[in-house]
Legacy VTK file of the C-alpha trace (Angstrom):
# vtk DataFile Version 3.0
C-alpha trace
ASCII
DATASET POLYDATA
POINTS 72 float
-46.505 49.454 -57.165
-42.886 50.375 -57.937
-42.542 51.744 -55.198
-44.139 49.510 -52.511
-42.198 46.422 -53.863
-45.181 44.645 -55.326
-44.526 44.687 -59.128
-44.634 41.186 -60.980
-40.742 41.010 -60.757
-40.749 41.748 -57.054
-38.842 38.793 -54.605
-41.667 39.351 -51.773
-43.908 36.196 -52.394
-46.475 37.728 -50.610
-46.758 40.562 -53.539
-49.150 38.715 -55.903
-52.041 38.243 -53.672
-51.489 41.952 -52.078
-52.411 43.030 -55.980
-55.108 40.769 -56.277
-56.237 42.586 -53.179
-56.046 46.091 -55.485
-58.368 45.026 -57.877
-61.240 45.437 -56.045
-60.893 47.159 -53.315
-61.085 51.184 -53.182
-59.991 51.184 -49.754
-57.086 49.038 -50.229
-56.136 51.576 -53.436
-56.250 54.279 -51.042
-54.260 53.124 -48.080
-51.251 51.676 -50.305
-51.306 54.944 -52.614
-50.985 56.705 -49.148
-48.338 54.397 -48.307
-46.787 54.999 -51.611
-46.676 58.707 -51.222
-44.563 58.165 -47.788
-41.962 55.841 -49.281
-41.541 58.760 -52.249
-41.214 61.764 -49.961
-38.003 59.631 -48.564
-36.427 59.251 -51.677
-33.793 61.446 -52.805
-34.587 61.722 -56.691
-37.505 59.397 -58.746
-36.126 58.927 -62.457
-37.696 58.373 -65.273
-36.687 55.326 -67.739
-37.719 56.453 -70.793
-35.528 59.921 -69.889
-32.728 57.961 -68.585
-30.384 60.636 -69.318
-32.382 63.635 -68.328
-32.659 61.616 -64.950
-28.873 61.078 -64.433
-28.619 64.598 -65.376
-30.811 65.774 -62.919
-30.255 63.752 -59.524
-26.116 64.753 -60.274
-26.930 68.573 -60.390
-29.699 67.677 -57.022
-27.036 65.931 -55.216
-24.063 68.349 -56.166
-22.153 65.275 -57.451
-20.490 65.605 -60.795
-21.885 63.717 -63.884
-20.216 60.403 -63.830
-19.868 60.316 -67.436
-19.737 62.777 -70.310
-21.389 62.964 -74.457
-18.741 63.371 -76.763
LINES 1 73
72 0 1 2 3 4 5 6 7 8 9 10 11 12 13 14 15 16 17 18 19 20 21 22 23 24 25 26 27 28 29 30 31 32 33 34 35 36 37 38 39 40 41 42 43 44 45 46 47 48 49 50 51 52 53 54 55 56 57 58 59 60 61 62 63 64 65 66 67 68 69 70 71
């Protein structure tokens, strides 16, 4: 949902009705899953909030940018 901008926090006013469609339709779920996968393929990196420090380090390595901070 987040990849497609369909979370509860979306600024797109039609996001709520689209989320409701997902609840009852496997066809819609498959279609939106396919769209989400296509979106993910365009991402440089996908991080995990629960492991934010590790995610930041991983993107720094992948993009060959030095980390913006160091731990003391």
